[in-house]
N, C-alpha and C positions, 0 to 999 in steps of 0.2 A: 795523818790520811788530810787529806784537803778534800772538800766537800763543794763543786758545782754550787748546791743548794741542800735546803732541807726537804727528803721524800718522806712523803706516808704510805703506811700499807699500801691504801689505796691506790693514791700515785703512780708507786711501784708497778701492780696490778693492769690500770690498764694500761701503762706500757707496753707492759709483756702483754699483754693480749693483741695490742695493735700489733706490737713488733714479729708473733710469731705466727698471727694473720699474714702478715706481710711476706717473710720467709718461706710458708707454706701454698702460698698463694690463692687463702680461702677467707670469706669475709669475718668481721669480729665477732658474730656473733654465734658462728661454727665453733670457738673456742671455749670452753667447759674451763673456769679456774680448778676446778676440784677434780679435772681430772689426771691420770700421769701424765706426762710430759714423755718420756716413754711410750706410750700408745699413740702419737704422733707422728711416730715415724723417725724423731731425729737421730741424723747419722751425724759421727763425730765433729764432722767440717759443720753442717746448720748450727749444733749444739756449741760449737766457740763460737760461732759467729754473736748468737745471742749474749753470750759471758760477755765478749767482745766489747759489744753494743752497750753492755751494764756497765761497763768501763767508762765509757766514755758518758754519760748519763750520771754516775754517780760520785765520779773522781777515782775509783779503784778497781781493782779485778777484782772479781770473788775466784773463787776457786771453782774447776770444772764438777768435782767432787759436790760443791751445794747441790747441783742437780738430779742425783743422787741422794742425798741423805732428806731433803725436801722439792720431792718430784711431782710437786704441782706447784701451778701459778698461785696459789694464794698460800701454801707454805712456804714457798722461796720469796714470795711477797713480804709476808710477815718478818721470816728472819732477817732479811735484809735488813727492813725499817727499825727493829731492835738495835742490828749495827748498828743502824747510822747515828740513832736516838743516843747509843752509850759512846759513839766517836770513836770508836774502835773497827779497824778492818779486821773484814769477817776472813777469819784465818783456817775456819773449816778443821781444827784441834781434834774435831771426834774422828776424823780420815787421818789421823799423823798420828798415833799415839807413840809414847815412846820406846815402848817393848813389844814393837809386833813380833811374833810367834811368826818364824821362817814356814812359812806355804810347802807341805809338800805335797808335789800333783800325785805322784803313786798312791797314795791313803786317800785321795779324794775319788780313786777307781775304784767306788761300791757301786755296783748296780741291784737291785732289788730280787731277792732270791727268786721271787714270784713269778718276776718278766722271766718264762722260760717255754717255748717251743711245745716243747713235751708235751704241757700242759693244755696243747689248743687239739682240737680234734682233726685239721686236715693241714695241708700244703696246698696252699695255690698254684694251680700250675694252668697254662696259656694265655690266651689274648685278655686283657684286663678290660671289665665294663665299668669299675667303680674304682677311679683313684685317686687317693687323697692328700694333699700336698698343703706343707708349710713354705709358708715367703713369700706367699703371691703377690702380696702389697711392694714387695723388693725390688731390687732391679734383675740379676737374674734370674729370681722368681718368675716374674712377668714371661721372659721370654722361654722359658722353661715351662709356662703353663701354653702357649703358642706352640711349640712344637709337640705335647699330649696330645693338643690336638689336632693337628695337625697330621702326625703319625700316626696313630689308636682312635678308633670310636669310644671313647671313654667319654665317659663323665666325671669332671674334675671338681672334687671336695676342696675348697680353699677354708685352711683355719684364717681366721682373721678378726682383731680385734674391735670392735663394734658395740653400737647401744642395742641394732637387733640386724635379722641379717639383707633385710630392705638397703639399708648404710654402707651393710660388708659388700654388697652385691656392686654397690657404689663404688665402693675405695678399689673395688679389683677392677673395675671399668676404667676407671680414672686413671690407674695405673698404667693398665696397657696402652689408653688414648695416649695419655704426654710421650710414649716412646713408638706411638702410630703402628702398633701393635692389635687393638682391637678388630676385631670382625665378627659383625653382626650375627655374621648364618652360626656362628662359635654358642650366642651368646643362652640358650637353655642350656648348654654341657657344662656349663660355671655354673655351680655352687655356694652360696658364701656360706661355712659352717663358724658361729662366731665362738668365739673360745680368748684362748688368756696365753701361749706359752710356757707361760713364766706359771702356771699356777696347774694344780694336783688333776689329773686328767683331761692338763691341756686346755682350764678352764672349762669344759662342755661339762653338763648334768649326766648324772653319769650314765640316766636311760639312754641319753643318745647317745654317747659313748658307746655304751652296749650294741647299739643299732650297727654305728660305726664298723663297730669291731666285726657284726656277723655282714654289713656289704659289699664294705671295699675289698678290692681285692689286692692293691699294690699303693706303697708309699713314698711319696718323694720327700724327705724334708731338709730343704734349703734354709731354712728360717736360723738367723743368728744374731742376737744384740750388736751392732759393729760399732765400738768406742776405743778406740786408742787412749783415751786419758779414767775410764775406771778401770777401778781393781778388779779380780778376780771375784770378791765377795760381790759384788754387784753385779756381775753379770752372770754368778752362776745359774743364779733360779731360773734363766733363760734359752739358757746355753748350752748346762749340761744338765740341770733337773728334766728342760723341757726336752732335751733329748732323751733322756729315762723314761717321760709319759708318750711320746710317741714310740718308743721299743715296748714300752706298755702295747699300746693299739693293736702292734705288729702281732705281737706272740698272744693276743685274745683269741679267744673264740676259733679262730683258722687263724694258719700260719701263714702271713702276707712278709712278700717279698721287701724288703730297704730299702732305698737308694740314698746314700745319705751323703749330702753335701760337706765336706770337709774343707781346708785347707791347707797351701805347703805348709803353713807357721808351723803346723807341727812338727818341722823340723829347724823348728827356731835355736834349740841348744845349740851352744859356742861345742858340743862335743862334734856338732855334723860339718864343723867350719870348713870347710877345701875339699871337704869329701865328696863323692859320688855316691846318689842315695836314689837307689831303683825304685818302681812302683811298689814291691810287692816286699821289701825292707822290712822290718821291724824297726819302729822311734822310742823307742823306751827310754832314754835320755830324756827329760825335762828341765834339769838343772841349766837354770841361768836363762831361757825363758823366763822375759821378766814383764811383759806387756799381758795385762790381765784379757783381752781379747783373746791373744795365744794360749795364754795357759786356760782358757777354759777349750778352746776348742781341739788343743790335747787332751784333754780328759773327756770331754764327747765324745772322741770319735775313738778311744781307750774303750769306753761302754761300747758301742755299736762293737765292736770287737770281740767283747766278751760275750753280748750278746750272739753272735757267727758262730765263738767258740758254745755255745748250748746249742747250737742247729738252726740258729735262725737265717734264712739265706738273706746276703747284704751285697750288695757295692760299693764303691766307698771311692768319689769322688773328690780330687784335689786340686781347684782352681790355685792362680795366684790372684795378683792383682787383675782387676778387668778393666779392659775399656772397652770404647762404645763400637757399635753394631757397623759391621764393616761397609756396608754394602750404602748407605741410608748414613751413616758418621753417628746417630742419636746415639746418647750417649749421658750419663748422670754428673753433671756440670756441677755437683757439689761434688763431688770425690776428690782425695787428694792428687792425682794427677793432673785433675784438671786445673785445679786452683792454684796448685804448684805452679804450672805452665804460665798460666796469666800472672801470676805474681810475677814470676822472673822476669816477661816480656816487657811487663810496666817498668820495673827496674832498671833495665837496659842488660842484667847478670844474670848467669845460672852459676850454680858452685860445680868447680873442678872437683870432682867427685866419681871414683874409677866404680859407678855407677849402671845396673844393667836393663834396662828395657825389658822387660821378660812380662808385659803385660799381654791376657790375649782377649781377643774382640770378643762378644759378648753373645756372638750368633753362633760362632763358634763352639763355645764351653756349652752353651745351650744344650746344640745339636748334637755334639758328642755327649753329653751327657744321657740322652734320652737313647738315643742309639745303640751305646752300652750297657744301657739298662737293661735293653731287647736282649739283649744275646746271653742264653743260657749260659755259654760261658764261662759268662765273666761273674758270676754266681763266684762270693769271696774272694774277690779280687776287689784291688784298690789300682787309678787311672790318676796319672800325673796330667794336667792339662795347662801344664807350662808353655810357655809358647817355644815351640823348639828350631827357633831361630830367633833369640834376642839380637837387643843390638847398643850400644853403649851411648852412653848420655849425650854424648859428644855428634853421635849421626844428628839426632832431633838440632843441637845447635848450629851446626854446619849446615842444614839445611832449611831451617831460618835464615844464617844466614848469607845463603842462597838468591835470597826477597834484597839484599843491600841493605837491611838490617845490622848495628854495630850493637854485636851480643859480644860483651864478655865473661867469658871461662874465669872465675876467682875462687885461688886456693880457700878452703870451706871456713877457717877463720876471718878471714876479709870479709867473704860474701857473707857471714855474718853480722860483722860490724857493719857494713851496709844493710842490710837486711833491719839491724834496729834504729839505722839512721833513715830508713824509706816506707818504712812499713809501720807508720806511728798513728795512723789513723784507718779506721774500721774503714773506709772505703777502696783502702789495699786489698788485696783477697790473703797477701799473705800475713797480715795483721792473725788473720785469725787460727795461722797456721804454728803461732807462735812457740804454745807447750811442746809439739811435735819439734821444730826446725830447731828450738836455743836450749830448755831445758835439759838438764842430765837427768836421767831417769832411772838409773842401776849403778850398783854398787861399783862399778866401770867410771860412773860417770857418765854415760854415752847419752848423746843424743838418739833421736830414732833412726834419721839418716843414718848416725855411725852403723846403727844395727844393720843396715841394708846395705851395706858397704860389700864389694864381690868378693873382699877376703874375707869377711864373715860367714856367708853365706852358704850352702851347702850346694855343691855342683844337683840339680833337681833332673835325673832324666825323665824322656817320657818315651823311650824306644818302644816297651810293650806295648804301650797304648797306640800311639802310631801305626803301630803291627794290629793291633786288634780293632782301628777304624779302615785298617787297609780292602778296599771295594765298596765305602759305602760313599767313596765321592765326597766326604766330610775332610777340608784339607784346613791348617791353620792360616789367615792370609799373612805373608810377610811384612814385615815392619819396613814397609819401604817407601818413596817419598807419593806414592800412588794412594797408601792408607794415609799418611798422613794430612794430604792434602782434603780427604773426606771427613775425617775430622775436622779442621781448620774451618771447612766452607760449613759445615753444621755448626760451628763455636762463632762464628760472623754472622750468620744468617741469624740465630735467636739474641744477637746481639750480648753475646755472656764476652766475645773479643770482639776489640775495637781498636784494630790494625791502628788508626792516625794515633793510639795512647803508647804503640810499642816504641821504648827509646831508639 
């Protein structure tokens, strides 16, 4: 290992505070070195940005899993300083034991037997006055809040990690403001509930949890820790056990309908490759799902199904990757789609892979979730929010070429070689995506793009969902030149894309 220079724990800590603040767009005094980094809402791309910049600073690339084992800036800084002093690259050996037991996801589907709607006194029927929502500081969650405020008269109680309710409300407001969907007229109807998805009772004091169980009428559970690098064990507390605690709230005192945002990732087992998968089909196969995030979504939805079999009224909504607002173009610029597109544009080449752009605009997904959840005939059903008319990646490339840009499509191996040569700086968006694009993650030695090739994917049918939406005026926007222009205009306006830098 070659270090550019030696750094102390204090040096690394100061660097991490400064760079995390820059990444999040906040002041350095808002960063607590003893706060769990997960609580800052870092997604996979942002986490990899931090790790990649660390590599430039220290001269070696720390494992992304260090952010799990040493989840605070203070502990991570100390660990890195120790490794520097020892002159040995951090291998994160504790995350790669030599005899890793095989994870049987079916064995993980164990719902606390006390979580049973039969133990509650009544079932809520009618228009909700009080709605409990998780994921309000996320992307889709923000748009679901907007829809609920517009389509109901209910107050929205939002679970949020914060020091107090004032800070929690501020986080919720800032999140909606960044997507231009905050409305002062609805301010009083958004109530922050301080808690933590990964903790028992959602991190809510038992007395307050009981009050919520009594007063809440309906629950929307859209929160999940999204990270494509972390293993199942790192995500289980938030994504699996957190779902169990949401189910506990739904079944306590009075039965509250649960509307759960799952994912089409529950069908990532190779057993479904090439097969048509409809909304009400079983998803019993888990073998071969190797991403920790996808594994947790499979187990979590199974828990919801168990609760449904016990009598809890539920609806399940399975979105794909979610793209920007079809009207404004506003999107999450840190997501995989945008970083990948920007990096490929700067490289002047896209991989020539059989990949379908099946992302659905966030406004379509949020409107569909809220509408479908409010139909009595939806109870007990699952819905696929997959784009009904996906287009191949080549459609995007041809659209870019229509503006005169010389964009090549290279065989994946050649494109990987170009990536290694060109993405050697943290300034390149693809630099942070190298673990996704280059590393082999499974026994079959697949990269993540390999996993999403058309031949390895099931055909996700959304026909029953489209039928359920008939008469609602909710239609998924076509992926065409107009939609791509809307997205591009926003990305250029915000400075995310600089057309002058396109190869």
